[in-house]
C-alpha positions as CSV (number, residue, x, y, z in Angstrom):
1,M,-2.0,13.3,38.2
2,I,-0.2,15.2,35.1
3,V,0.3,13.2,31.9
4,K,2.9,14.8,29.5
5,D,2.1,14.3,26.3
6,V,3.8,14.8,22.8
7,I,0.6,16.5,21.4
8,Y,-1.1,18.4,23.8
9,G,1.4,19.2,26.7
10,E,0.4,18.5,30.3
11,I,-2.8,16.5,30.8
12,E,-4.5,16.3,33.8
13,L,-6.5,13.6,35.6
14,N,-8.2,13.3,38.5
15,G,-10.5,11.2,40.5
16,I,-11.9,8.3,38.5
17,Y,-10.0,9.3,35.6
18,E,-6.6,9.0,37.2
19,E,-7.7,5.5,39.0
20,I,-8.2,4.0,35.4
21,V,-5.1,5.5,33.8
22,N,-3.3,3.8,37.2
23,C,-4.9,0.3,36.8
24,S,-3.5,-2.6,35.7
25,E,-5.7,-3.2,32.2
26,F,-5.0,0.3,31.6
27,L,-1.4,0.4,31.9
28,R,-1.1,-2.7,29.6
29,L,-2.0,-0.1,26.4
30,Q,1.6,0.9,27.1
31,D,2.8,-2.1,25.9
32,I,0.4,-1.9,22.6
33,I,1.7,-0.1,19.7
34,Q,-1.0,2.3,18.1
35,T,0.0,1.4,14.2
36,A,1.6,-1.9,14.5
37,M,3.4,-2.9,11.4
38,S,3.5,0.6,10.3
39,A,5.8,1.5,12.8
40,L,8.0,-0.9,10.4
41,E,8.3,2.0,8.0
42,Y,8.4,4.7,10.3
43,T,10.3,4.0,13.3
44,E,9.2,6.5,15.8
45,L,5.7,5.3,15.5
46,A,7.1,2.6,17.9
47,K,6.5,5.2,20.5
48,E,3.2,5.7,19.7
49,T,1.0,3.5,22.5
50,R,-2.7,2.8,22.7
51,Y,-2.2,4.4,25.9
52,E,-1.1,7.9,24.9
53,H,-3.9,8.0,21.9
54,S,-6.9,6.8,24.5
55,I,-5.8,9.8,27.1
56,G,-5.4,12.2,24.2
57,T,-8.9,11.3,23.0
58,Y,-10.4,11.8,26.9
59,H,-8.0,15.0,26.7
60,L,-10.0,16.1,23.4
61,M,-13.6,15.2,25.2
62,C,-12.9,17.4,28.1
63,K,-11.8,20.1,26.1
64,T,-15.3,19.7,23.4
65,L,-17.8,19.5,26.2
66,K,-16.2,22.7,27.8
67,I,-16.5,24.5,24.7
68,I,-20.2,23.1,24.3
69,E,-21.3,24.4,27.8
70,E,-19.4,27.8,26.9
71,K,-22.0,28.0,24.1
72,G,-24.8,28.0,26.6
73,H,-25.7,24.4,26.3
74,V,-26.4,22.4,29.7
75,I,-25.3,18.8,29.5
76,S,-26.2,16.4,32.4
77,N,-23.5,15.0,34.7
78,E,-24.2,11.5,34.3
79,E,-24.0,11.9,30.3
80,K,-20.7,14.0,31.0
81,E,-19.4,11.4,32.9
82,M,-20.3,8.8,30.2
83,A,-18.6,11.2,27.4
84,K,-15.4,10.9,29.3
85,L,-15.3,7.6,30.5
86,V,-16.0,6.4,26.6
87,A,-13.5,8.7,25.0
88,L,-10.7,7.3,27.7
89,L,-11.8,3.7,27.2
90,H,-12.7,3.4,23.6
91,D,-9.2,1.4,22.8
92,I,-9.3,-0.8,26.2
93,G,-10.1,-3.6,24.3
94,H,-7.1,-3.6,21.7
95,G,-4.3,-6.2,22.1
96,A,-0.8,-6.8,20.2
97,N,-0.9,-6.0,16.3
98,S,-4.3,-3.9,16.8
99,Y,-6.6,-5.4,14.0
100,L,-4.7,-8.4,13.1
101,L,-5.5,-9.7,16.6
102,E,-9.4,-9.1,15.9
103,T,-8.7,-11.1,12.7
104,I,-6.9,-13.8,14.4
105,T,-9.6,-14.1,17.4
106,G,-12.9,-13.4,16.1
107,V,-13.6,-10.6,18.4
108,S,-13.6,-7.1,17.5
109,H,-11.7,-5.0,19.9
110,E,-14.8,-3.1,20.7
111,Q,-16.3,-6.1,22.2
112,R,-13.8,-6.8,24.2
113,G,-14.0,-3.2,25.7
114,I,-17.1,-3.9,26.6
115,D,-16.3,-7.6,28.1
116,I,-13.5,-5.6,30.0
117,I,-16.0,-3.4,31.5
118,R,-18.4,-5.8,32.6
119,D,-16.2,-8.3,33.9
120,E,-16.4,-7.9,37.9
121,E,-12.9,-9.4,38.4
122,T,-11.3,-6.2,36.7
123,K,-10.2,-3.4,38.3
124,I,-11.9,-1.1,35.8
125,H,-15.3,-2.6,36.4
126,Q,-14.4,-2.5,40.5
127,I,-13.3,1.4,40.0
128,I,-16.4,2.3,38.0
129,T,-18.8,0.6,40.0
130,R,-17.5,1.8,43.4
131,R,-17.9,5.6,42.0
132,Y,-21.2,5.2,40.0
133,G,-22.7,1.7,41.0
134,K,-23.7,-1.4,39.0
135,E,-26.6,0.5,37.0
136,F,-24.2,3.2,35.8
137,V,-22.0,0.5,34.3
138,E,-24.6,-0.8,32.1
139,K,-25.8,2.4,31.2
140,L,-22.1,2.9,30.1
141,V,-22.3,-0.6,28.3
142,S,-25.3,0.4,26.7
143,F,-24.2,3.9,25.6
144,M,-20.9,2.1,24.1
145,E,-22.8,-0.5,22.1
146,V,-25.1,2.6,20.4
147,I,-21.7,4.0,19.4
148,Y,-20.4,0.2,18.4
149,G,-23.5,0.0,16.0
150,N,-25.0,-2.4,18.2
151,A,-27.7,-0.5,19.6
152,E,-30.0,2.4,19.2
153,I,-30.8,5.0,21.4
154,K,-34.6,5.5,22.1
155,E,-34.6,8.3,25.0
156,P,-37.1,11.2,23.4
157,L,-35.8,14.7,22.9
158,E,-37.1,16.6,25.9
159,I,-36.4,18.6,28.8
160,R,-35.9,16.7,32.2
161,E,-36.4,18.0,35.8
162,D,-32.8,19.1,35.6
163,K,-33.3,21.5,32.6
164,T,-31.4,19.5,30.5
165,I,-32.2,17.4,27.4
166,P,-30.8,14.0,26.0
167,L,-27.4,14.4,24.2
168,K,-26.6,10.7,24.0
169,P,-26.3,10.7,20.1
170,L,-24.8,13.8,20.0
171,L,-22.1,12.6,22.4
172,A,-22.0,9.4,20.0
173,T,-21.0,11.6,17.3
174,L,-17.8,12.6,19.2
175,I,-16.6,9.1,19.3
176,S,-17.6,7.9,16.0
177,H,-18.1,10.0,13.1
178,N,-16.4,11.1,10.2
179,I,-14.6,13.9,12.7
180,D,-15.1,12.2,16.1
181,L,-11.9,12.8,18.3
182,D,-10.8,9.5,18.1
183,R,-9.8,10.4,14.6
184,L,-8.6,13.6,15.1
185,D,-6.3,12.4,17.9
186,Y,-4.9,9.7,16.4
187,I,-4.8,11.6,12.8
188,R,-2.9,14.4,14.5
189,R,-0.4,12.1,16.6
190,E,0.5,9.9,13.3
191,S,1.5,13.1,11.5
192,Y,3.4,14.2,14.3
193,Y,5.5,10.7,14.8
194,T,5.8,10.2,11.1
195,G,6.8,13.9,10.5
196,L,4.4,14.3,7.7
197,G,3.3,16.9,9.1
198,S,-0.8,17.8,10.1
199,L,-3.1,19.7,8.0
200,T,-5.4,20.2,10.4
201,N,-6.1,23.4,12.9
202,L,-7.4,21.4,15.8
203,E,-8.0,24.3,17.9
204,Q,-10.3,26.0,15.3
205,L,-12.4,23.2,14.4
206,L,-13.2,22.3,18.0
207,N,-14.5,26.4,18.3
208,S,-16.2,25.6,15.4
209,F,-18.6,23.4,16.8
210,E,-22.1,24.1,17.5
211,C,-25.1,22.0,18.9
212,V,-28.4,22.5,16.6
213,L,-31.6,21.0,16.7
214,A,-31.9,18.3,13.5
215,G,-35.0,16.7,13.0
216,K,-35.8,15.5,16.2
217,Q,-32.3,15.4,17.9
218,M,-29.6,17.6,18.8
219,C,-26.4,17.1,16.5
220,I,-23.1,18.8,16.3
221,S,-23.2,21.2,13.5
222,I,-20.3,23.5,11.8
223,P,-20.8,26.7,10.1
224,K,-20.3,26.7,5.9
225,E,-17.8,29.7,6.5
226,K,-15.6,27.0,8.3
227,M,-16.1,24.0,6.5
228,H,-12.5,24.3,5.3
229,Y,-11.1,22.7,8.8
230,V,-13.1,19.6,8.1
231,E,-11.9,19.8,4.6
232,A,-8.6,20.0,5.8
233,T,-9.1,17.3,8.6
234,I,-10.4,14.7,5.6
235,L,-7.0,15.3,3.2
236,E,-5.0,14.5,6.2
237,R,-6.9,11.6,7.1
238,V,-6.5,10.4,3.4
239,R,-3.2,11.1,3.5
240,N,-2.4,9.4,6.3
241,Y,-4.2,6.2,5.4
242,L,-2.2,6.5,1.9
243,E,0.9,7.0,3.7
244,I,0.8,5.4,7.1
245,Y,-1.8,3.0,7.5
246,Y,-1.9,1.4,3.9
247,H,1.7,2.0,3.8
248,D,3.1,-0.9,1.6
249,T,5.5,-1.8,4.6
250,D,2.0,-2.2,6.8
251,A,0.5,-4.7,4.1
252,I,4.0,-6.7,4.2
253,G,4.2,-6.9,7.5
254,N,0.9,-8.2,8.3
255,H,1.4,-10.4,5.6
256,T,4.5,-12.1,6.9
257,F,3.0,-12.5,10.6
258,I,0.2,-14.5,9.0
259,Q,2.9,-16.7,7.3
260,L,4.5,-17.1,10.9
261,L,1.3,-18.1,12.7
262,D,0.8,-20.5,9.4
263,E,4.2,-22.0,10.4
264,L,3.7,-22.1,14.1
265,R,0.6,-23.7,14.0
266,K,2.2,-26.7,11.7
267,H,5.2,-26.7,14.7
268,P,3.3,-26.0,17.8
269,E,6.2,-28.2,19.8
270,E,8.4,-25.1,18.7
271,I,6.9,-22.8,21.5
272,P,8.7,-23.0,24.8
273,N,7.1,-24.7,28.0
274,T,7.3,-21.2,29.7
275,T,4.8,-19.4,27.4
276,S,1.6,-18.5,28.9
277,I,-1.4,-20.5,27.9
278,A,-3.0,-17.1,26.9
279,I,0.3,-16.4,24.3
280,K,0.4,-20.0,23.0
281,K,-3.3,-19.7,22.2
282,F,-3.0,-16.8,20.1
283,L,0.5,-18.3,18.4
284,T,-1.3,-21.8,17.4
285,Q,-4.7,-21.3,17.2
286,P,-6.7,-19.9,14.1
287,K,-9.6,-18.6,16.2
288,A,-8.3,-18.5,19.6
289,N,-11.1,-18.4,22.5
290,L,-9.8,-16.6,25.2
291,T,-11.1,-15.3,28.3
292,T,-11.0,-11.5,28.8
293,K,-7.7,-12.2,31.7
294,E,-6.0,-14.1,28.9
295,Y,-6.4,-11.9,26.2
296,M,-5.0,-8.8,28.6
297,E,-2.1,-10.3,28.5
298,L,-1.8,-10.1,24.3
299,T,0.7,-7.1,24.7
300,N,3.7,-6.6,22.6
301,T,6.5,-7.2,24.7
302,P,6.2,-10.5,25.6
303,I,4.8,-11.7,22.5
304,E,8.0,-10.7,20.9
305,Q,10.1,-12.4,23.9
306,V,8.6,-15.5,23.0
307,L,9.2,-15.2,19.1
308,S,12.7,-14.0,20.3
309,Q,13.0,-17.4,22.0
310,I,12.0,-19.4,19.0
311,A,14.6,-17.8,16.9
312,Q,17.2,-18.8,19.2
313,T,16.3,-22.2,19.6
314,T,14.6,-23.8,16.5
315,K,16.2,-25.9,13.6
316,N,13.6,-24.8,11.7
317,E,14.9,-22.2,9.2
318,K,11.7,-21.1,7.6
319,L,10.7,-20.7,11.5
320,R,13.6,-18.5,12.6
321,Y,13.3,-16.1,9.5
322,L,9.5,-15.7,10.3
323,C,10.2,-15.1,13.6
324,E,12.7,-12.5,12.7
325,Y,9.9,-11.0,10.3
326,K,11.3,-7.3,11.4
327,K,14.2,-7.5,10.4
328,H,13.2,-8.7,7.2
329,V,10.0,-6.6,5.8
330,K,11.9,-4.2,4.7
331,R,15.0,-5.8,3.4
332,D,13.9,-8.8,1.4
333,Y,10.5,-8.0,0.1
334,Q,10.8,-6.0,-3.4
335,I,7.6,-4.0,-4.6
336,L,6.4,-4.6,-7.9
337,Y,4.9,-1.2,-9.5
338,N,3.8,-1.8,-12.7
339,G,0.5,-3.0,-12.1
340,R,0.5,-6.5,-13.4
341,N,-1.6,-8.7,-11.5
342,E,-0.2,-11.5,-8.8
343,N,-1.4,-14.6,-11.0
344,Y,0.6,-13.1,-14.4
345,I,3.7,-12.8,-11.7
346,R,3.0,-16.5,-10.3
347,N,3.1,-18.0,-14.3
348,L,6.2,-16.4,-14.9
349,L,7.7,-18.0,-11.8
350,K,5.9,-21.2,-12.8
351,K,7.7,-20.7,-16.2
352,V,11.2,-20.5,-14.8
353,I,10.7,-22.3,-11.5
354,P,9.4,-26.3,-12.2
355,N,8.3,-27.1,-8.8
356,F,6.9,-23.5,-8.0
357,P,4.7,-23.8,-5.0
358,Q,1.1,-23.7,-6.1
359,D,0.2,-22.1,-2.5
360,S,3.8,-19.9,-2.3
361,K,3.4,-16.9,0.4
362,S,6.6,-15.4,-1.1
363,I,4.5,-13.2,-3.2
364,F,1.4,-11.9,-2.4
365,S,-1.0,-8.8,-3.5
366,K,-3.3,-6.2,-1.3
367,E,-5.8,-3.5,-2.2
368,H,-7.4,-0.9,0.2
369,T,-9.7,1.5,-0.8
370,V,-9.4,4.6,1.2
371,V,-12.8,6.6,1.6
372,P,-12.4,10.0,2.2
373,Y,-15.8,10.5,3.3
374,K,-18.8,8.7,4.4
375,K,-22.2,8.6,6.0
376,T,-21.9,6.8,9.9
377,R,-24.7,5.3,11.5
378,F,-25.2,9.1,13.1
379,G,-25.6,10.4,9.7
380,S,-23.7,13.0,7.5
381,T,-21.3,15.9,9.0
382,N,-23.8,18.7,9.2
383,I,-23.3,22.2,7.7
384,T,-25.1,25.3,9.0
385,T,-25.5,27.6,5.9
386,K,-27.8,30.3,5.5
387,A,-30.7,28.1,4.0
388,G,-30.6,25.8,6.8
389,I,-28.9,22.7,8.3
390,Q,-27.2,20.9,5.0
391,K,-25.3,17.6,4.5
392,F,-21.5,17.9,4.3
393,E,-21.3,15.6,0.9
394,D,-24.2,18.0,-0.8
395,L,-22.1,21.5,-0.6
396,P,-19.2,22.0,-3.3
397,H,-15.4,21.7,-1.7
398,A,-12.1,21.9,-2.1
399,I,-11.1,18.4,-2.0
400,S,-12.5,15.3,-3.9
401,L,-14.9,12.6,-1.8
402,Q,-14.1,9.7,-4.4
403,P,-12.5,6.6,-3.2
404,I,-8.8,5.9,-4.1
405,T,-7.8,2.8,-4.5
406,K,-4.0,1.4,-3.2
407,K,-2.6,-2.2,-4.3
408,V,0.7,-3.4,-3.1
409,I,2.1,-6.2,-5.2
410,A,5.3,-7.6,-3.3
411,I,7.8,-10.6,-3.5
412,N,10.6,-12.2,-1.0
413,T,13.1,-14.3,-3.0
414,E,14.4,-15.5,0.8
415,L,11.1,-16.8,1.3
416,L,10.6,-18.6,-1.5
417,R,14.1,-20.1,-1.6
418,L,13.1,-21.6,2.1
419,E,9.7,-23.0,0.6
420,L,11.9,-24.7,-2.4
421,G,14.0,-25.9,0.6
422,L,17.2,-25.1,-1.2
423,S,20.4,-23.7,0.4
424,K,21.3,-20.6,-0.3
425,Q,24.1,-21.5,-2.7
426,E,21.7,-23.7,-4.6
427,F,18.9,-21.3,-5.1
428,Q,21.6,-18.8,-6.5
429,S,22.9,-21.4,-8.7
430,R,19.7,-22.3,-10.4
431,Y,17.0,-19.6,-9.8
432,A,18.2,-16.3,-7.8
433,E,19.6,-14.1,-11.6
434,I,16.4,-15.6,-13.4
435,V,13.9,-15.0,-10.6
436,Q,15.7,-11.2,-10.4
437,E,15.5,-10.2,-14.0
438,I,11.5,-11.3,-13.4
439,I,11.4,-9.1,-10.6
440,T,13.5,-6.0,-12.1
441,S,11.2,-6.0,-15.3
442,Q,7.9,-6.0,-13.1
443,A,9.2,-3.8,-10.3
444,K,8.5,-0.3,-12.2
445,P,6.3,0.9,-15.5
446,I,9.0,0.0,-18.0
447,Q,9.6,3.7,-20.0
448,D,11.6,2.7,-23.6
449,F,13.9,5.6,-23.8
450,E,15.9,4.8,-27.4
451,L,18.0,7.0,-30.5
452,K,17.3,5.3,-33.5
453,Y,18.7,5.4,-37.0
454,V,17.4,4.2,-40.3
455,V,20.9,3.6,-42.3
456,P,21.3,3.1,-45.9
457,K,22.6,-0.2,-47.0
458,G,26.3,-0.4,-46.7
459,S,27.0,2.6,-45.1
460,I,27.3,0.8,-42.1
461,T,28.2,-2.9,-41.3
462,Y,27.9,-4.3,-38.2
463,A,32.1,-4.9,-38.0
464,S,32.3,-1.2,-38.8
465,L,30.1,0.0,-35.9
466,L,31.7,-2.6,-33.9
467,R,35.5,-1.1,-34.4
468,A,34.4,2.4,-33.7
469,L,32.6,1.9,-30.6
470,E,35.5,-0.3,-29.2
471,A,38.2,2.4,-30.0
472,K,36.8,4.4,-27.5
473,Y,34.5,2.6,-25.1
474,E,34.8,-0.5,-23.2
475,K,33.2,-3.6,-24.0
476,Q,31.1,-5.6,-21.6
477,D,28.7,-8.1,-23.3
478,S,27.4,-9.2,-26.7
479,A,24.3,-11.3,-27.7
480,T,22.5,-12.5,-30.8
481,Y,19.2,-11.6,-30.8
482,K,16.2,-13.4,-33.3
483,S,12.3,-12.4,-33.6
484,K,9.6,-12.4,-35.7
485,D,6.9,-9.5,-34.7
486,V,3.6,-9.0,-35.8
487,Y,2.1,-5.3,-35.6
488,Y,-1.6,-4.9,-35.2
489,D,-3.9,-2.0,-36.1
490,T,-7.7,-1.5,-37.0
491,P,-8.7,-2.9,-40.2
492,E,-9.6,0.4,-42.1
493,D,-7.1,2.4,-40.8
494,F,-4.3,2.8,-38.3
495,S,-6.0,4.3,-35.4
496,L,-3.4,2.9,-33.1
497,L,-0.9,4.6,-34.8
498,A,-2.7,7.9,-35.5
499,K,-2.2,8.5,-31.4
500,G,1.5,7.4,-31.3
501,S,0.7,3.4,-30.0
502,I,1.7,0.1,-31.2
503,L,0.6,-3.3,-30.2
504,R,2.7,-6.1,-31.6
505,T,3.3,-9.9,-30.6
506,R,7.1,-11.4,-30.6
507,N,8.3,-14.8,-31.1
508,G,11.7,-14.2,-30.2
509,V,14.7,-16.0,-29.1
510,T,18.1,-14.4,-27.3
511,Y,21.8,-16.2,-27.9
512,H,24.2,-15.4,-24.8
513,N,27.5,-17.1,-25.1
514,K,26.2,-19.1,-28.4
515,Q,23.7,-20.4,-25.7
516,E,19.5,-20.0,-25.7
517,S,18.7,-17.3,-23.1
518,R,15.7,-16.6,-21.0
519,P,13.2,-18.8,-23.0
520,Y,10.4,-18.0,-20.6
521,K,9.5,-15.0,-22.5
522,N,10.5,-15.7,-25.9
523,K,6.5,-15.0,-26.6
524,R,4.7,-12.1,-25.7
525,V,2.6,-9.3,-26.6
526,T,3.6,-5.6,-26.3
527,Y,2.0,-2.2,-26.1
528,K,3.6,0.9,-26.5
529,T,2.5,4.5,-26.4
530,Y,4.5,7.6,-27.4
531,V,5.3,10.1,-24.4
532,E,7.4,12.5,-26.8
533,E,9.6,12.7,-29.6
534,G,13.3,14.6,-29.3
535,K,13.4,14.9,-32.9
536,A,17.4,16.0,-32.2
537,S,17.8,13.3,-29.7
538,F,15.3,10.3,-28.7
539,T,12.6,8.7,-28.5
540,T,10.2,8.0,-25.2
541,R,7.6,5.3,-24.9
542,N,5.7,3.8,-22.0
543,K,5.8,0.3,-22.6
544,L,3.5,-2.7,-20.8
545,E,4.3,-6.1,-21.7
546,E,2.9,-9.6,-21.0
547,I,4.9,-12.8,-21.7
548,G,2.6,-15.7,-22.3
549,D,3.0,-19.5,-24.1
550,T,1.6,-18.1,-27.7
551,T,1.5,-15.1,-30.1
552,N,-1.8,-15.3,-30.9
553,L,-3.4,-12.3,-30.2
554,A,-6.9,-13.6,-29.0
555,D,-4.8,-15.5,-26.4
556,Y,-4.2,-12.0,-24.6
557,A,-8.2,-10.8,-24.5
558,E,-7.6,-9.9,-20.8
559,F,-4.7,-7.6,-21.1
560,L,-6.0,-6.0,-24.2
561,Q,-9.2,-5.5,-21.9
562,E,-6.9,-4.0,-19.2
563,L,-5.4,-1.8,-22.0
564,G,-8.8,-0.6,-22.9
565,I,-8.8,-1.7,-26.4
566,Q,-11.9,-2.6,-27.6
567,E,-11.7,-2.3,-31.4
568,E,-11.2,-4.8,-34.1
569,L,-7.2,-5.5,-35.2
570,Q,-6.0,-7.0,-37.6
571,P,-1.8,-8.0,-38.7
572,K,-0.6,-5.2,-40.7
573,L,3.1,-5.6,-40.7
574,E,5.3,-8.6,-40.1
575,V,9.2,-7.9,-39.3
576,N,11.9,-10.4,-39.1
577,N,14.5,-9.2,-37.2
578,L,18.0,-10.4,-36.5
579,R,19.7,-8.0,-34.2
580,K,23.7,-7.9,-32.8
581,L,23.5,-6.4,-29.6
582,V,26.7,-4.9,-27.9
583,T,26.9,-3.4,-24.4
584,F,29.3,-0.8,-23.8
585,L,30.2,1.1,-20.5
586,V,30.3,4.7,-21.1
587,N,30.9,7.2,-18.5
588,G,30.2,4.4,-16.0
589,N,27.0,3.6,-17.6
590,P,25.9,0.6,-19.9
591,I,24.8,1.2,-22.9
592,D,23.1,-1.3,-25.2
593,I,23.8,-0.5,-29.1
594,S,22.3,-2.8,-31.6
595,F,22.7,-3.3,-35.4
596,N,19.6,-4.5,-36.7
597,I,18.4,-5.9,-39.9
598,A,15.1,-6.2,-40.4
599,K,12.7,-7.9,-43.3
600,Y,9.6,-6.4,-43.3
601,E,6.2,-7.5,-45.1
602,C,3.2,-4.9,-45.0
603,K,0.1,-6.8,-44.8
604,P,-2.3,-4.6,-46.8
605,E,-0.3,-4.1,-49.6
606,R,2.1,-7.1,-49.6
607,Q,4.9,-4.7,-49.7
608,E,8.0,-6.1,-48.8
609,G,11.5,-4.8,-48.2
610,V,14.7,-4.3,-45.9
611,I,15.7,-1.7,-43.4
612,N,19.2,-1.6,-41.3
613,C,18.9,0.3,-37.9
614,V,21.3,1.0,-35.2
615,E,19.4,1.6,-32.2
616,I,20.9,3.0,-28.8
617,R,19.1,2.5,-25.3
618,P,20.3,2.7,-21.7
619,R,20.9,-0.9,-20.0
620,D,17.5,-1.3,-18.6
621,N,16.4,2.3,-19.6
622,Q,17.8,3.4,-16.7
623,I,17.2,7.3,-16.2
624,I,20.7,8.0,-15.3
625,G,22.0,6.9,-18.7
626,R,19.6,9.4,-20.5
627,D,22.5,11.9,-21.0
628,V,24.8,9.3,-22.1
629,L,22.9,8.8,-25.3
630,L,23.9,12.0,-26.8
631,E,27.8,11.7,-26.2
632,V,27.2,8.4,-27.7
633,K,25.0,10.0,-30.4
634,Q,27.7,12.4,-31.2
635,T,30.5,9.5,-31.4
636,L,28.4,7.9,-33.9
637,E,27.3,11.0,-36.3
638,Q,31.6,12.0,-36.1
639,T,32.1,8.7,-37.3
640,F,29.5,8.0,-39.9
641,P,28.4,11.6,-41.0
642,R,25.7,9.8,-43.2
643,T,23.7,8.9,-40.2
644,K,23.1,12.4,-39.1
645,S,20.6,13.0,-41.8
646,N,19.1,9.8,-41.2
647,A,18.1,10.0,-37.0
648,Y,14.7,8.7,-37.3
649,Q,11.9,8.0,-35.1
650,C,10.2,4.9,-36.8
651,K,6.8,4.6,-35.7
652,Y,6.4,0.9,-36.0
653,L,10.0,-0.3,-36.0
């Protein structure tokens, strides 16, 4: 039998391996997607199945065993057959949605695989028994339990009558280790399907494998001069975890599917009567107790068919929406990138939605840690050096082995609407705009990008500024803003200011069309750090902000801790602002231009004064609007020549 593989070309399977691949329990793997929810981001991954991955791992095992034997090591026939069978069957226990299914059923895919091999009713058990006998089945299962960490190999290292030595520990590492054949296949396979490209030279890596005696057992070791093949594999694995397995879309997909199951458990009557008992259990029971035969029914197609049928027949709008999760995961979830935690976003939503559900699933966060390299139960990756066998982690290398944390926070306003039980029109009129403002402000790190002029008293008035700008640009909107700002710094000096940072609390009110606007954000604390000062053009500052219910700095202790500010702070400057803000359309870009009267009092010296400022910035700090600032700058300086000498990057104000 020849199987055509997208990675290795033609793979030949004969005898017992051909029988197993053609039996029903193995063929079901053709309907189990390898990476589950990651396929929602990389659509080509939907073609990758546990079936082809299992055959690919078997192919690599055959190749590796041949390399070991060509280097003069003799492997017993029984151990060779076990190694190849385990490679072929290592994922036989997987079901739909991979590791998410394990959470639902409470049983690992490794244990399910052992159950399938042990079950006398399965074709796989019967094929192996007919070829090798029942005793071999138990030996095979025992070997798998060693690989999965549930048993140990106790066979001593000695020469057998057939002139071979026990190599089970070595062969076990080929299935479960830092650079095992299972990982090598799926990393290479996912790199292909996603188009990310492979970094691993698989052929050279396998050819570098050497069998060496370390302590009391034989193990795989790699010459130090070929260690870069291992490093490339680790680098590719880390990249794939960050970009594929822990992709934001994968996390969102899993989260949404869990919400779907929760909703079905509340409404089991929605499941069609024609649905099999196994799928009904899976969809409605938190810890579904499934027989081996029932479990093997859980493949992608029949489950998706049931969900599609429910979506067509249900009158429950939320359930219909969740059943069609594949359509909505990328369209309706918005990622929040600015590092704020989930509770903070929930608190903001509570401010603007009085009946915001305490247990709302419309917002969620997930954190993953990618460990580039870790010791396994079979020890470290061995490197052959002139000083002997050494551990990979103890040697200098070209890549970092430090763990990498990846976090995603996302929100789905459509799911929020369904949780609130509102029609689309009701939600749109009451909450949509303000919720979107919260999302937008949290969707990415904020960077202030502005040009500021301190203008002499009487040289420019708000009215004269407005006339000059209206003569050239289209006016879009206007608002009035009042605030009281208190700036803080260290008691003895200005250490925050010295490093280009400012910290302030603000109590401010915006009036739009003579009505108070966005009261939820009246009180807040802001921390800005200078990125650059374009003295001829503009200033760029990174900004982190936390909205609260107070202007007492002590109430923002957690926020300050996140910023790493541990110094004692005291008020240094108090400013009362009256700002007239107008938005103009400049070359198709909305630009905010404001005239600000700032009455200030320096706390230490109790000095008082008034500063008039004109500030120009792109609406929402959009990058595309930055070049437009220069045009507005030119217009302003030509109209009011005295401003040119007063362009000013005011540290505090």
